[in-house]
C-alpha positions as CSV (number, residue, x, y, z in Angstrom):
1,M,18.4,-11.6,-4.0
2,A,18.2,-9.6,-0.6
3,E,20.8,-7.2,0.8
4,E,23.0,-8.5,3.5
5,G,21.8,-7.3,6.7
6,M,17.8,-7.0,5.3
7,V,15.1,-8.8,7.1
8,S,14.1,-12.3,5.7
9,L,10.6,-12.7,4.1
10,A,9.3,-14.4,7.1
11,E,10.2,-11.6,9.1
12,A,9.1,-8.9,6.7
13,P,5.8,-6.6,7.2
14,Y,2.9,-8.0,5.6
15,F,2.0,-5.2,3.9
16,F,3.4,-1.7,2.9
17,L,0.7,1.0,2.8
18,S,1.2,3.3,-0.1
19,Y,-1.1,6.8,0.1
20,A,-1.0,10.2,-0.7
21,R,0.0,12.7,2.2
22,M,-2.4,15.4,3.0
23,P,-0.2,18.7,2.9
24,P,-0.5,21.0,6.0
25,T,-2.9,23.6,5.5
26,N,-4.9,26.2,7.8
27,D,-8.4,24.3,7.9
28,I,-6.5,20.9,8.8
29,G,-3.5,22.1,11.0
30,A,0.1,22.6,11.1
31,F,1.2,19.0,11.5
32,R,1.3,16.2,9.0
33,G,0.2,13.8,11.7
34,E,-3.2,15.4,12.3
35,A,-3.6,15.7,8.5
36,D,-2.9,12.1,7.9
37,K,-4.8,10.8,11.4
38,D,-7.5,8.9,9.7
39,V,-4.8,6.9,7.6
40,I,-2.7,6.3,10.6
41,E,-5.7,4.9,12.5
42,F,-6.8,2.8,9.5
43,Y,-3.1,1.5,9.2
44,Q,-3.4,0.6,13.1
45,D,-6.6,-1.3,12.6
46,L,-5.5,-3.2,9.7
47,C,-2.3,-4.2,11.6
48,T,-4.4,-5.1,14.5
49,A,-6.7,-7.3,12.1
50,I,-3.5,-9.1,10.5
51,R,-2.2,-10.1,14.1
52,H,-5.2,-12.1,14.9
53,L,-5.3,-13.6,11.3
54,A,-1.5,-14.5,11.2
55,V,1.7,-15.0,12.9
56,V,3.6,-12.0,13.4
57,K,7.0,-12.8,15.1
58,P,7.8,-10.9,18.1
59,G,9.5,-7.7,17.3
60,A,8.4,-7.8,13.8
61,Q,5.9,-5.2,12.2
62,A,2.7,-6.2,11.0
63,G,3.0,-3.8,8.5
64,Y,5.0,-0.7,7.1
65,L,3.9,3.0,7.1
66,D,6.2,5.8,6.0
67,R,5.7,9.0,7.7
68,A,8.7,11.1,6.2
69,M,8.3,10.4,2.4
70,G,7.6,13.7,0.5
71,T,9.7,15.8,3.0
72,A,13.0,15.4,1.0
73,T,14.4,14.7,-2.5
74,Q,15.9,11.4,-1.8
75,W,14.2,8.0,-0.6
76,E,15.4,7.0,2.8
77,V,17.1,3.7,3.1
78,A,14.4,2.5,5.3
79,V,11.6,3.2,2.7
80,Q,13.4,1.2,0.2
81,E,14.4,-1.7,2.4
82,A,10.4,-1.8,3.2
83,L,9.5,-1.9,-0.4
84,A,12.1,-4.7,-1.3
85,T,11.0,-6.9,1.4
86,C,7.3,-6.1,2.4
87,R,5.2,-9.1,1.1
88,T,2.3,-7.2,-0.4
89,F,1.7,-3.4,-1.6
90,V,-1.4,-1.8,-0.3
91,A,-2.5,1.2,-2.5
92,L,-4.8,3.4,-0.9
93,Y,-6.9,5.0,-3.8
94,K,-8.1,8.5,-4.1
95,P,-7.6,11.3,-6.7
96,A,-4.4,12.7,-5.2
97,Y,-2.9,9.2,-5.0
98,F,-2.3,9.1,-8.9
99,E,-1.1,12.4,-9.0
100,S,1.8,11.9,-6.3
101,T,5.3,11.3,-7.6
102,W,6.1,9.5,-4.3
103,C,3.3,7.2,-4.6
104,G,4.2,6.6,-8.3
105,R,7.8,5.7,-7.2
106,E,6.6,3.4,-4.7
107,W,4.3,1.6,-6.9
108,A,7.0,1.3,-9.5
109,A,9.5,-0.1,-7.1
110,F,7.4,-2.8,-6.0
111,E,6.3,-3.8,-9.5
112,R,10.1,-3.8,-10.3
113,R,10.7,-6.3,-7.6
114,Q,7.8,-8.4,-8.8
115,Q,9.3,-8.4,-12.4
116,L,12.5,-9.5,-11.0
117,A,10.7,-12.5,-9.3
118,R,8.9,-13.3,-12.5
119,E,12.4,-13.3,-14.5
120,A,13.6,-15.6,-12.0
121,G,11.0,-18.0,-12.5
122,S,9.5,-17.6,-9.0
123,I,5.7,-18.0,-8.7
124,A,4.9,-14.4,-8.2
125,Y,1.4,-13.5,-8.6
126,D,0.4,-9.8,-8.5
127,A,0.8,-8.8,-5.0
128,I,-0.5,-5.1,-5.3
129,I,-3.7,-4.6,-3.4
130,P,-6.0,-1.4,-4.2
131,V,-8.0,-0.1,-1.3
132,L,-10.9,2.3,-2.3
133,W,-10.4,5.4,0.0
134,V,-12.8,7.3,-1.6
135,D,-15.9,5.9,-3.9
136,E,-14.8,4.5,-7.2
137,A,-16.8,7.3,-9.0
138,S,-14.4,9.7,-7.7
139,L,-11.4,8.3,-9.2
140,P,-9.7,9.3,-12.5
141,D,-11.4,7.9,-15.4
142,P,-9.4,6.2,-16.9
143,L,-7.0,5.0,-14.2
144,P,-3.2,5.5,-15.2
145,K,-2.1,2.4,-17.4
146,A,-0.2,0.6,-14.5
147,A,-3.3,0.5,-12.4
148,R,-5.9,-0.6,-15.0
149,P,-5.0,-4.4,-14.7
150,V,-5.1,-4.5,-11.0
151,Q,-8.5,-5.2,-9.8
152,Y,-9.8,-3.8,-6.6
153,E,-13.2,-5.7,-6.3
154,D,-13.6,-8.0,-3.4
155,A,-16.6,-10.3,-2.9
156,G,-16.1,-10.0,1.2
157,Q,-16.8,-6.3,1.0
158,P,-20.0,-4.7,2.0
159,D,-22.0,-2.9,-0.7
160,R,-21.1,0.7,0.4
161,Y,-17.4,0.1,0.1
162,R,-17.7,0.8,-3.8
163,T,-20.1,3.5,-3.5
164,Q,-18.7,5.5,-0.7
165,G,-14.9,4.4,0.1
166,L,-13.4,3.4,3.3
167,W,-13.0,6.9,4.4
168,E,-16.8,7.7,4.2
169,L,-17.3,4.7,6.0
170,R,-15.0,5.6,8.8
171,F,-16.6,9.0,9.1
172,G,-19.9,8.2,8.3
173,M,-22.7,6.2,10.2
174,Y,-21.3,2.8,9.1
175,D,-18.8,1.6,11.6
176,H,-19.9,-2.0,11.1
177,D,-19.1,-1.6,7.4
178,Y,-15.8,0.0,8.1
179,K,-14.7,-2.9,10.2
180,R,-15.9,-5.6,7.8
181,A,-14.1,-3.7,5.2
182,T,-11.1,-3.7,6.9
183,I,-11.2,-7.3,8.1
184,A,-11.8,-8.3,4.6
185,I,-8.6,-6.2,3.4
186,A,-6.4,-7.9,6.0
187,R,-7.7,-11.5,5.0
188,T,-6.7,-10.4,1.2
189,I,-3.4,-9.2,2.6
190,V,-2.6,-12.6,4.5
191,R,-3.9,-14.7,1.7
192,I,-1.9,-12.9,-1.3
193,A,1.0,-12.9,1.0
194,R,1.0,-16.5,1.5
195,S,0.5,-17.4,-2.2
196,T,2.9,-15.1,-3.8
197,Q,6.1,-15.2,-1.4
198,I,8.0,-12.8,-3.6
199,P,11.4,-12.8,-2.9
200,P,13.3,-9.7,-1.5
201,C,15.5,-7.9,-3.7
202,D,18.4,-5.4,-3.5
203,I,17.3,-1.6,-3.2
204,S,19.9,-0.7,-6.1
205,E,17.3,-2.3,-8.4
206,F,15.0,0.9,-7.8
207,S,15.2,3.7,-9.8
208,Q,15.1,7.3,-8.3
209,D,13.1,8.6,-11.5
210,A,10.9,5.5,-12.3
211,N,7.2,7.0,-11.7
212,A,4.5,4.4,-12.5
213,F,1.9,7.3,-13.1
214,S,4.0,9.5,-15.0
215,A,2.8,10.4,-18.8
216,E,6.1,8.5,-19.8
217,S,4.9,5.5,-18.5
218,E,1.5,5.4,-20.4
């Protein structure tokens, strides 16, 4: 059940983009926005694709991207509400993702929402969508237990997607493959959003301490 004042599922963003933030360093720059510029641009491309493939109501967001997480010890209400209402959860896979406490909390929160839907008898298929930001050979082996059952293979992806990852497609000489991969991800988001329709939940269901990638979760 959604909290009073929370957006309805029909108005909710199609996806929550969960990603590991790049900490500011001397070789990248002092501003977080510069460090995560590639992720932000991918998010914008994905939102544009979804607006072509689905109906996004006037004034509504196609997706949700948090720019402040990791700077405070407490979750912002806006982030929790996005996790409680977004139609799908897109996880940007790279080694640092599975080391991030924040990403582990985001994953755990969305999975908790899925569990509540299943307990209520809703037809709630898995709406967690992995995206290979780097090549699959660079990922931890094995992946954390929570991620192992979730498939990241997609027949609509170009061959280079698995061997190089979306980040390298963006910065290499593979602009066509990057666009093709992004559209394929957008199609998957829209398809899963339509088939699952996971109901919103109260943000009180989310635990501040739950981390899907922690050793205790193994």
